KEVO-609699 format. One line per 8 residues: their letters; for each residue y, z, x of C-alpha. Coordinates in steps of 0.5 Angstrom, whole numbers, plus 2048, in hexadecimal, padded with zeros to 3 digits. Layout:
% residues N
a) Y/Z/X | ...
//
This chain:
% residues 837
mrkvnnnr) 800/800/800 | 807/7FE/802 | 80B/804/804 | 812/804/801 | 818/808/804 | 81B/80B/7FE | 81E/812/801 | 825/80F/800
cinnvcrk) 823/80E/7F8 | 820/815/7F8 | 826/818/7FB | 82B/815/7F6 | 826/818/7F0 | 826/81F/7F3 | 82E/81F/7F4 | 82F/81C/7ED
sllanrkr) 82A/821/7EA | 82D/827/7EE | 834/825/7EB | 832/824/7E4 | 830/82B/7E4 | 835/82F/7E7 | 835/836/7E3 | 82D/836/7E4
nmilviai) 82E/835/7EC | 833/83A/7EC | 82F/83F/7EA | 829/83D/7EE | 82E/83D/7F4 | 830/844/7F2 | 828/846/7F2 | 827/843/7F9
iltsmmlt) 82D/847/7FC | 82B/84E/7F9 | 824/84D/7FB | 826/84B/802 | 82B/850/802 | 826/855/801 | 821/853/806 | 826/853/80B
vlftvges) 828/85A/809 | 821/85C/80A | 81F/859/810 | 826/85B/814 | 826/862/811 | 81F/863/812 | 81F/860/81A | 825/864/81B
iikaaels) 822/86B/818 | 81C/86A/81C | 821/869/823 | 825/86F/821 | 81F/873/81F | 81C/871/826 | 823/873/829 | 823/879/826
tmymvgtd) 81C/87B/828 | 81E/879/82F | 824/87D/82F | 81F/883/82E | 81A/881/833 | 820/880/838 | 81E/879/83A | 81D/872/838
ahagfkfi) 818/870/83D | 811/86F/83B | 80E/874/83F | 80E/879/845 | 80B/87E/849 | 80E/885/84A | 80D/88A/850 | 80A/885/855
smeeydkl) 80B/885/85C | 80F/87F/860 | 808/87D/863 | 806/87C/85C | 80C/878/85A | 80C/874/860 | 804/872/85E | 807/871/857
akdkeihd) 80D/86C/859 | 807/867/85C | 804/866/855 | 806/85F/853 | 805/860/84C | 80B/865/84A | 812/863/84B | 819/867/84B
lsysiivg) 816/86C/84F | 81B/872/851 | 81B/879/852 | 81F/880/851 | 81E/886/855 | 81E/88D/852 | 823/892/856 | 823/898/852
dvqntely) 826/89C/84C | 82D/89D/84A | 82F/8A4/849 | 836/8A4/847 | 837/8A8/840 | 83C/8A2/83E | 835/89E/83D | 831/8A3/83A
edyteiry) 831/8A0/833 | 830/899/836 | 82A/897/83A | 82C/894/840 | 828/891/846 | 82A/890/84D | 827/88A/851 | 828/885/856
tepdsakh) 827/87E/853 | 826/877/854 | 82B/872/850 | 826/86F/84C | 823/876/84A | 82A/878/848 | 82A/871/844 | 823/873/841
sfskpttg) 826/87A/83F | 82C/878/83C | 830/87B/841 | 833/876/845 | 83A/877/847 | 83F/873/843 | 845/876/847 | 844/877/84E
rlpktgke) 83D/876/852 | 837/87A/853 | 838/87F/859 | 837/87C/860 | 839/882/865 | 83A/889/866 | 83C/88D/860 | 83D/888/85B
vatctrvl) 83A/888/854 | 83A/884/84E | 839/887/847 | 83A/886/83F | 841/887/83C | 83D/88D/838 | 83C/891/83E | 843/890/840
ddfglphe) 845/892/839 | 841/898/83A | 844/89A/840 | 84B/899/83C | 84D/893/842 | 850/88D/841 | 84D/886/841 | 850/884/848
lgtvlhlk) 84D/882/84E | 84E/887/854 | 84D/88D/84F | 84A/893/853 | 843/896/84F | 841/89D/852 | 839/89D/851 | 834/8A2/852
iyngvqmc) 82D/89F/853 | 827/8A2/854 | 821/89E/857 | 81B/8A3/856 | 81C/8A7/85C | 824/8A8/85D | 82B/8A7/85A | 82F/8A2/85C
eedfvlcg) 837/8A3/85A | 83C/89D/85C | 842/899/85A | 840/892/858 | 845/88C/857 | 844/888/851 | 843/881/853 | 841/87E/84D
fwekpaat) 840/87F/846 | 83D/87C/83F | 83D/87E/838 | 836/881/836 | 833/87E/830 | 833/883/82A | 82C/883/829 | 82A/884/830
mvnqiyvs) 827/88B/831 | 828/88C/838 | 82F/88C/83D | 82E/889/844 | 832/88B/84A | 830/887/850 | 831/889/857 | 831/885/85E
kefqeava) 82B/883/861 | 82E/887/867 | 82F/88D/863 | 828/88D/860 | 824/88C/866 | 828/893/869 | 827/897/862 | 820/894/860
ptwentsd) 81C/890/865 | 818/88A/862 | 811/88B/861 | 80E/887/867 | 807/887/865 | 801/88A/861 | 801/890/865 | 808/892/863
ekahiesg) 807/890/85C | 801/895/85B | 805/89A/85F | 80B/89A/85B | 807/899/854 | 803/89F/855 | 809/8A3/857 | 80D/8A1/851
iyagavna) 812/89D/855 | 814/896/853 | 81A/895/857 | 819/88F/85B | 814/88C/856 | 815/884/855 | 815/882/84E | 813/87A/84E
efnfptvf) 815/876/848 | 813/86E/847 | 811/869/842 | 80B/865/841 | 80A/85E/83F | 80A/85F/838 | 80C/865/833 | 805/864/82F
hlerqmeq) 7FF/869/831 | 803/86D/836 | 7FE/873/836 | 7F9/86E/838 | 7FD/86B/83D | 7FF/871/840 | 7F7/873/841 | 7F6/86C/844
lknrlgfg) 7FC/86E/849 | 7F9/875/84B | 7F2/872/84C | 7F5/86C/851 | 7F9/872/855 | 7F4/877/855 | 7F8/87C/851 | 7F4/882/84E
pevndgvn) 7F5/886/848 | 7F9/88B/84D | 7FF/885/84D | 804/887/847 | 805/880/843 | 808/87E/83D | 80A/878/839 | 810/877/834
wayltadi) 80E/878/82D | 815/875/82B | 812/86E/82B | 811/86E/823 | 80E/866/824 | 809/869/828 | 806/86D/823 | 809/86C/81C
eptavila) 808/871/816 | 803/86E/811 | 808/870/80C | 80E/86D/80F | 80A/866/80F | 808/867/808 | 80F/869/805 | 812/863/809
afllllim) 80C/85E/806 | 80E/861/7FF | 815/85F/800 | 814/859/803 | 80F/857/7FD | 814/85A/7F8 | 81A/856/7FA | 816/84F/7FB
ssgyliiy) 813/851/7F4 | 819/852/7F1 | 81C/84C/7F4 | 816/848/7F2 | 817/84A/7EB | 81E/847/7EA | 81D/841/7EE | 816/83F/7EB
nifyiavs) 819/840/7E4 | 81F/83C/7E6 | 81B/836/7E9 | 816/837/7E3 | 81B/836/7DE | 81E/831/7E1 | 818/82C/7E2 | 816/82E/7DA
adiryygl) 81D/82C/7D8 | 81D/826/7DC | 816/824/7DB | 818/81D/7D7 | 81D/81B/7DD | 817/81C/7E2 | 812/818/7DD | 818/813/7DD
lktvgmtd) 818/813/7E5 | 810/812/7E5 | 811/80C/7E0 | 815/808/7E5 | 810/809/7EB | 812/810/7EE | 80B/813/7F0 | 809/81B/7EF
rqlkklvi) 80A/81C/7F7 | 811/819/7F6 | 813/81D/7F0 | 810/824/7F4 | 814/822/7FA | 81A/821/7F5 | 81A/828/7F2 | 819/82B/7F9
kqafilsv) 81E/827/7FC | 823/82A/7F7 | 820/831/7F8 | 822/830/800 | 829/82D/7FF | 82A/833/7FA | 827/838/800 | 82B/835/805
iavpcgll) 831/837/801 | 82F/83E/7FF | 82B/840/805 | 830/841/80A | 835/844/805 | 82F/849/803 | 82E/84A/80B | 836/84C/80C
fgyilsvl) 836/850/806 | 830/854/808 | 833/855/80F | 839/858/80C | 835/85C/807 | 831/85F/80D | 837/861/811 | 839/865/80B
vfpmlvna) 832/868/809 | 82F/869/810 | 834/86E/813 | 833/872/80C | 82C/872/80D | 82C/874/815 | 832/87A/813 | 82D/87D/80E
mlnvpcii) 826/87C/812 | 828/87C/81A | 82D/87E/81E | 82E/878/822 | 834/873/823 | 834/86E/81D | 833/867/820 | 832/861/81D
tfngwiml) 832/85B/821 | 831/853/81F | 829/851/820 | 828/84A/820 | 820/84B/81F | 822/850/819 | 826/84A/815 | 821/845/817
fsamfswi) 81B/84A/814 | 820/84B/80E | 821/844/80D | 81A/842/80E | 818/847/808 | 81D/845/804 | 81B/83D/804 | 814/840/803
tvriscik) 816/843/7FD | 819/83D/7FA | 814/838/7FC | 80E/83D/7F9 | 813/83D/7F3 | 812/835/7F3 | 80B/835/7F3 | 80A/835/7EB
pcriigki) 80F/831/7E9 | 80D/82B/7EE | 806/82C/7EB | 809/82B/7E4 | 80C/825/7E6 | 806/822/7E9 | 801/823/7E3 | 805/820/7DE
spveavrf) 805/819/7DC | 80B/815/7DA | 809/814/7D3 | 808/81C/7D3 | 80E/81D/7D6 | 812/819/7D0 | 80E/81D/7CB | 80E/824/7CF
qeyageln) 810/82A/7CB | 80F/830/7CF | 80C/835/7CA | 809/831/7C5 | 802/832/7C8 | 803/83A/7C7 | 804/839/7C0 | 7FE/836/7BE
rktkrskk) 7FA/83B/7B9 | 7F4/83A/7B4 | 7F7/840/7AF | 7FD/840/7AB | 801/845/7A9 | 805/847/7A3 | 80A/84C/7A6 | 811/84C/7A4
vtpvrmaw) 815/847/7A9 | 81B/84B/7AC | 820/84A/7B2 | 81C/850/7B6 | 815/84D/7B4 | 817/846/7B7 | 81A/849/7BD | 813/84D/7BE
enlkrkrk) 810/846/7BD | 814/842/7C2 | 813/848/7C7 | 80C/847/7C7 | 80D/83F/7C8 | 810/841/7CF | 80B/846/7D2 | 80C/844/7D9
ktiavmis) 813/844/7D9 | 814/84B/7D5 | 80F/84E/7DA | 813/84C/7E0 | 819/84E/7DD | 816/855/7DB | 813/856/7E2 | 81A/855/7E5
ialsvivm) 81E/85A/7E1 | 818/85F/7E1 | 818/85F/7E9 | 820/861/7E9 | 81F/867/7E4 | 818/869/7E7 | 81C/869/7EE | 822/86D/7EB
natvsite) 81D/872/7E8 | 819/873/7EE | 820/874/7F2 | 822/87A/7ED | 81B/87C/7ED | 81B/87D/7F5 | 822/881/7F4 | 81F/885/7EE
sidkdayi) 818/887/7F2 | 81C/889/7F8 | 81D/891/7F8 | 824/893/7FA | 822/89A/7FA | 81B/899/7FE | 81F/894/803 | 824/89A/804
qhfavsdf) 81F/89F/804 | 81B/89C/80A | 821/89C/80E | 825/8A2/80C | 821/8A8/808 | 828/8AB/808 | 82F/8A9/807 | 831/8AA/80E
mvadgsvm) 82C/8AB/814 | 830/8AD/81B | 82C/8AD/822 | 82E/8AB/829 | 82F/8A4/82A | 829/8A3/82E | 825/8A5/828 | 829/8A0/824
nvsvvndn) 828/89A/829 | 820/898/829 | 821/895/830 | 823/89B/834 | 81D/89E/837 | 81F/8A5/839 | 821/8A8/832 | 825/8AE/832
lqgvsved) 821/8B2/82D | 826/8B8/82D | 82C/8B4/82C | 82F/8B8/825 | 832/8BE/828 | 833/8C5/824 | 83B/8C3/824 | 839/8BC/821
meyflhtp) 835/8BF/81C | 83B/8C4/81A | 840/8BE/81A | 83C/8BA/815 | 83B/8C0/810 | 842/8BF/80E | 841/8B8/80C | 844/8B6/805
gltdngav) 83F/8B7/7FF | 83A/8BA/804 | 834/8BC/7FF | 82E/8BD/804 | 82C/8BC/80B | 827/8BE/810 | 825/8BC/817 | 81F/8B9/81B
ymaegwhe) 81D/8BC/821 | 818/8B8/826 | 814/8B9/82C | 810/8B4/830 | 809/8B7/833 | 802/8B6/833 | 7FD/8B9/82D | 7F6/8BC/830
fagepyer) 7F0/8BB/82B | 7EA/8BF/82B | 7E4/8BF/827 | 7E3/8BB/820 | 7EA/8B9/820 | 7E9/8B6/827 | 7E3/8B2/825 | 7E6/8AF/81F
mksfyemh) 7EC/8AD/824 | 7E7/8AA/829 | 7E3/8A6/823 | 7E9/8A3/820 | 7EC/8A1/827 | 7E5/89E/828 | 7E5/89A/822 | 7EC/897/823
kdwfayge) 7EC/897/82A | 7F0/890/82A | 7F6/893/826 | 7F8/897/82C | 7F7/891/831 | 7FD/88E/835 | 800/88E/83B | 7FD/88D/842
epywqeqf) 7F8/893/841 | 7F6/891/83A | 7F2/898/839 | 7F7/89C/83D | 7F6/8A2/838 | 7EE/8A3/839 | 7F0/8A7/83F | 7F3/8AC/83B
iyeeqeia) 7EF/8AC/835 | 7E8/8AC/839 | 7EA/8B1/83E | 7F0/8B5/83C | 7EE/8B5/835 | 7F5/8B4/833 | 7FA/8AF/830 | 802/8AE/82F
chlygvsq) 805/8B2/82A | 80C/8B3/827 | 80D/8BA/825 | 813/8BB/81F | 816/8C1/81D | 819/8C0/816 | 81D/8C4/811 | 81C/8C3/809
fpfekmel) 821/8BD/808 | 81C/8B8/80C | 816/8BC/80B | 817/8BA/803 | 817/8B3/805 | 811/8B3/809 | 80C/8AD/807 | 805/8B0/806
vdgkldwe) 7FE/8AD/805 | 7FA/8B4/804 | 7FC/8BB/802 | 803/8BC/7FF | 80A/8BF/801 | 80A/8C6/800 | 811/8C9/803 | 80F/8D0/802
kfssgkya) 809/8D0/806 | 80C/8CB/80B | 812/8D0/80C | 80E/8D5/80E | 80D/8D2/815 | 805/8D2/815 | 804/8CB/813 | 805/8C4/815
vvstpivg) 805/8BD/812 | 800/8B8/816 | 800/8B0/817 | 7FB/8AC/815 | 7F9/8A6/81A | 7FA/8A1/815 | 801/8A1/812 | 800/8A3/80A
elegtfyq) 7F8/8A3/80B | 7F3/8A8/80C | 7EE/8A4/810 | 7ED/8A7/817 | 7F0/8AE/815 | 7F0/8B2/81B | 7F2/8B9/817 | 7F0/8BB/810
vgetipvk) 7F4/8BF/80C | 7F3/8C6/80D | 7F0/8C6/814 | 7F4/8C9/81A | 7F7/8C5/81F | 7FA/8C7/826 | 801/8C5/827 | 804/8C5/82D
mpdeevie) 80B/8C7/82D | 811/8C4/831 | 810/8CB/836 | 809/8C9/837 | 807/8CF/832 | 801/8CD/82E | 801/8D0/827 | 7FC/8CF/821
levlalgd) 7FE/8CD/81B | 7FB/8CB/814 | 7FB/8C3/812 | 7FF/8C4/80B | 7FF/8BC/80A | 7FE/8B5/80D | 804/8B1/80E | 80A/8B0/812
ipyamgpq) 812/8B0/812 | 814/8A9/80F | 815/8A4/815 | 81C/8A4/814 | 81D/8AB/816 | 819/8AA/81C | 81A/8A7/823 | 817/8A1/820
hshgldiy) 812/8A0/826 | 80B/8A1/827 | 806/8A2/82D | 800/89E/82B | 7FB/8A3/829 | 7FF/8A9/827 | 800/8AF/822 | 806/8B2/81F
itvldeey) 807/8B9/81D | 80C/8BC/819 | 80E/8C4/819 | 813/8C8/817 | 81A/8C8/81A | 81A/8CF/81B | 814/8CF/81F | 815/8C9/823
lkhcpesd) 81C/8CC/825 | 818/8D3/827 | 815/8CF/82D | 81B/8CB/82F | 81E/8CF/835 | 823/8C9/838 | 826/8C6/831 | 827/8C7/82A
aamklcfd) 829/8C0/829 | 826/8BC/824 | 824/8B4/824 | 826/8B2/81D | 82B/8B6/818 | 82A/8B3/811 | 82E/8B5/80B | 830/8B2/804
veddklqe) 837/8B2/801 | 839/8B1/7FA | 839/8AA/7F7 | 841/8AA/7F6 | 842/8AC/7FD | 83E/8A7/801 | 844/8A3/803 | 848/8A9/805
aeeyvsny) 842/8AC/809 | 841/8A6/80D | 847/8A6/810 | 847/8AD/811 | 840/8AC/815 | 842/8A5/818 | 849/8A9/81B | 845/8AE/81F
cstmkpel) 83F/8A9/821 | 844/8A4/824 | 84A/8A8/827 | 848/8B0/827 | 841/8AF/829 | 840/8A8/82B | 839/8A9/82E | 836/8AA/827
gyesklty) 834/8A5/822 | 833/8A5/81B | 830/8A1/815 | 832/8A2/80E | 830/89F/807 | 836/89B/806 | 834/897/80C | 82D/895/80A
akdfddmi) 830/894/803 | 835/88F/806 | 82F/88C/80A | 82B/88B/803 | 830/888/7FF | 832/883/804 | 82A/881/804 | 82A/881/7FD
hmflvigg) 830/87C/7FD | 82D/878/802 | 827/877/7FD | 82C/876/7F7 | 830/871/7FA | 82A/86D/7FD | 826/86D/7F7 | 82C/86B/7F3
alsfilal) 82E/865/7F7 | 827/863/7F7 | 826/864/7EF | 82D/860/7EE | 82B/85A/7F2 | 824/85A/7EE | 827/85B/7E7 | 82C/856/7E9
igilnfin) 826/851/7EA | 823/853/7E4 | 82A/852/7E0 | 82B/84B/7E3 | 823/84A/7E1 | 825/84C/7DA | 82B/848/7DA | 828/842/7DD
ltytsiqe) 822/842/7D8 | 827/843/7D2 | 82B/83D/7D4 | 826/838/7D5 | 822/83A/7CF | 827/839/7CA | 829/833/7CE | 822/830/7CD
rrpeltil) 822/832/7C6 | 828/82F/7C4 | 824/82A/7BF | 820/82F/7BC | 826/834/7BB | 829/82E/7B8 | 823/82D/7B3 | 823/834/7B1
ksigmtkr) 82A/834/7AF | 82A/82D/7AB | 824/831/7A7 | 828/836/7A5 | 828/83C/7AB | 82F/83F/7AC | 833/83F/7B2 | 832/847/7B2
qlitmltg) 82B/846/7B1 | 82A/842/7B7 | 82E/847/7BB | 82A/84C/7B8 | 824/849/7BA | 826/847/7C1 | 829/84E/7C2 | 822/851/7C0
egilrigl) 81E/84D/7C5 | 823/850/7CA | 822/857/7C7 | 81A/856/7C7 | 81A/854/7CE | 81E/85A/7D0 | 819/85F/7CC | 813/85C/7CF
tfvivftv) 816/85D/7D6 | 817/864/7D4 | 80F/864/7D2 | 80D/862/7D9 | 812/867/7DC | 80F/86D/7D8 | 808/86B/7D9 | 807/868/7E0
gillnqii) 80E/86A/7E2 | 80C/871/7E2 | 806/870/7E6 | 80A/86C/7EB | 810/871/7EB | 80B/876/7EE | 808/872/7F3 | 80F/870/7F6
vlliagqm) 811/877/7F6 | 80B/87A/7F9 | 80B/874/7FE | 813/876/800 | 813/87D/7FF | 80C/880/7FE | 80C/883/805 | 812/887/805
fmfsyklv) 811/88E/805 | 816/890/800 | 813/88A/7FB | 810/88C/7F5 | 80F/886/7F0 | 813/886/7E9 | 812/881/7E4 | 819/87E/7E2
iwpmlaci) 81A/879/7DD | 821/87A/7DB | 824/875/7DF | 81F/870/7DC | 821/873/7D5 | 829/872/7D7 | 827/86A/7D9 | 825/869/7D2
plfmalaf) 82C/868/7CF | 82F/865/7D5 | 82A/85F/7D4 | 829/85F/7CD | 831/85E/7CD | 830/858/7D2 | 82A/855/7CD | 82F/856/7C7
aiprlvir) 835/853/7CB | 832/84D/7CF | 82F/849/7CA | 836/849/7C6 | 83A/847/7CC | 835/841/7CE | 834/83E/7C7 | 83C/83D/7C7
nvtci) 83C/839/7CD | 835/835/7CC | 835/833/7C5 | 83A/832/7BF | 837/836/7BA
//
C-alpha cells in the first residue's frame, strides 16, 4: 500500500478542533495544570524534606561523612589512608575537656582538625581561618556569646583545658569563627597542631592507643571520617573495609545513620506512594472524563472523518496530539505554580518538624519527573476515548446515541413521571461519568475529613504531659541539654527553690533529687535480672564492646542505678505497673518504688511488691526498704537518659537527704500554678533563669502547648490545601459533566419542551441530576470513605505516642450543604449559556 504523508492535514484538523472547543479545552488545561502542580509540590517538597531530615540528623550526628573511626592511632589512620575504596578522608585529634564555667551549659569539645574534617563537621570558619601556629583558636559564635565576647578576629579567649592528667590554662587569640547551625549538639574549639602536640600528643601506634583507653584518657586520639563510593548499605561497606584493613572489634567504628536514602522507612514509602496515586488518580478522573465526554460529543465528527478516509490510527493520533498540545501549554504552568507553592509550603513543614534551614533549590530532575508523570496521567486518560473512536464505524457514528444502550428494559413501569424521576433515569444512563465525578468529589471530602481526624486524634494533654508533667520544671542547663555528657544533678539549690516558692499563682510544688550509682543484687532478684539479660542480650549490645555489661552482671552482680528522692507532689505523678500509690505508707521512709526493665510492663521484673530491696544511698550506706510498688517517675521528671540495663529506685526525699553529706540541692524542681497565672509565672521564671541564675534552664506547659499548636496548624494547612485542590478538580469535573451533558442533550430537551414540559420542570430535572450525584457521592463518603479515612489517619499519625484514633464525621456533614448548593446552582448557570430554554 502506498504511504501518504498526511501529517499536515491531521495537524490542521487538530488545530481547528481545538479552536472549536475553547471552553472545554480551558477546563482541560486547568485540570492538567492542577495535576502537574500537585505532582511538582509532592516531588519538590518530598525531596526537600528528605534532604532536610538528613541534614537535621547530620547535625545531631555531628558530621555529613558516610562513616568514621573513633579513638584510633596515627598508625591505623595511615593504614586507612592507603585504602582505595574510600575518599574524602580527613581527621581531627582530641585535645581535652574544656572546664570553663561559661561553657557549663553548652557541651564543647576542643580539638585539632584538618580543614576537610572541619567542613564535614559543619564547623569550618566563615570568617578568618583555622589555627596554624601557637595559641590561636577558631570557634563558633555560640562559644563567643557564652563568654560574652564580640564576634571579632583577634579577640582573646581564656580557656581551661583538662587533658585527663593535668589542667592547662592559657589565653588564646581568635583567628576564625563561624555561625553554628542551631540543630548541632556540640560546640567546637579548634587549636593549632603545635598546641595539640604539646598538650595532647597524638597516639602513634596501637600500644599508645591501648594504654590510653585502659586509663580512660582520650586526649591525643585520632578520629577519622571518610566517604564510601555510595550511601547504600553503609554497614556492609564498613564491615568490608574493616576486613580489608584487618581491624578487629576493638576498633571503634560507626556509620552515619543520617542518610535516609540508604534506609528509607517503609511507612514513608507507603505514604509517598499513596499521595502519588491519589494525585494521579484525581488528575486522571477529570482529564479522562473531559476526553471521554469530548469524544462522545464529537463522535459524529470522528465518524465523518472516517468516511473521508482517516484510519483508526490517525484518529487516535489526532486525540493524542490534541492532548499533547494542551499539555505543552498546561504542564509548564503547573510546574511553575507547583514550584512557587513548594517555596511557600516547605518552610512551614520544616519549621514544624525539623530545626534546620529552609532551603528550596531548583532541581531539574524533579521538574522532569513531574512533567513525565503529568504526561503519563494525560496519556492514560486518552486510552479509553481512543478505543471508542477505534471501535465505532462511520455508520454507527452517525446514529450514535451514547446512552441508548443502557435504557433497554423488558419490563414496563406505570409509576408517575416527574422531573425528579426523570433526573434519576438520566443519571442511570450516565453511570461511568457519574461515578468518575463522585469519586473525584469524594476524595476531597475524605482527605479533608482525614485531616481533621488527625488533629482531633492527637491528644494535646498527652503531648504536653509527655514532656511536662507539671506546669514548670526547673533544672541545671546541663540536664535540660541532652547533648551534655556530664549532667549537674544537684543544680537547683535551696536558695533557688526558695525563690520559686514565690512564683505568682503557685498551687503545688516538689523537688526530685537524684544520685547515680550501682545496685547490687543477691538471691532470687539476681536470678531474675540475669535471666532477663540472657533472654534479651541483643537489646544491650552496642559500641566496640557489645556486651560490656557482662563483667558487672556476672562478676560484680550489679547494674547501673538511678536513685531518686521525691516529695509528695512528684510521688503522686509516678507511673505504676503494679501496686498502688500510698503516700501515707511512703512518707514513713520505709518503702521504695522500683522500676521494671521494660517500661510500663511487668516482663522480667527484678523485684516483686512486698519484697525487701537493699538500697545504696549517696553516702554509700545500704538500707533495707520494702517495695511499695513497681514503676518510675515520669520520663520528663528524670534526667532523660539511661545506662542500658539499669534500675531506678525512688525513695522519700527526707530519707534521701539524710544520706547526702555534701549537697541538699535537687536535680529538678516541679511546680504548678493557677491557670490564669501561667503567663505571669512564665515571665517570673524566665527572668530568674535568664538573668539572675543563667545556668538554670526551665520547661513549661506554655512552651509545649505552642509547639503542639504549630504542629496542628501544619496538618490543617497542608491537608486543607490538598483537599482544596482535590475539591477544585471535583467541581471542575462536575461543571464539565453538567455543561457537556446539557449541550449534547439539547435536541432531547427541545423535544421535552415541545410536548409540554415547562422551563421550570426542565431546570428541576437538571438540578435534580446534580443533587442526586452529590447525594450518591456522600453515600460513598459515609461508607467506603469512613474506612479509607481510618486507613489514612493511621498511616500518617498512628505511630505518634499522643495518638488515639477518634472517628470524626462533622467535616463530612459540613461539606454536604456546600456541595448541594453547588449542585443546585451550577445547572442553572450552565443552562443559561448553552440553551435557549
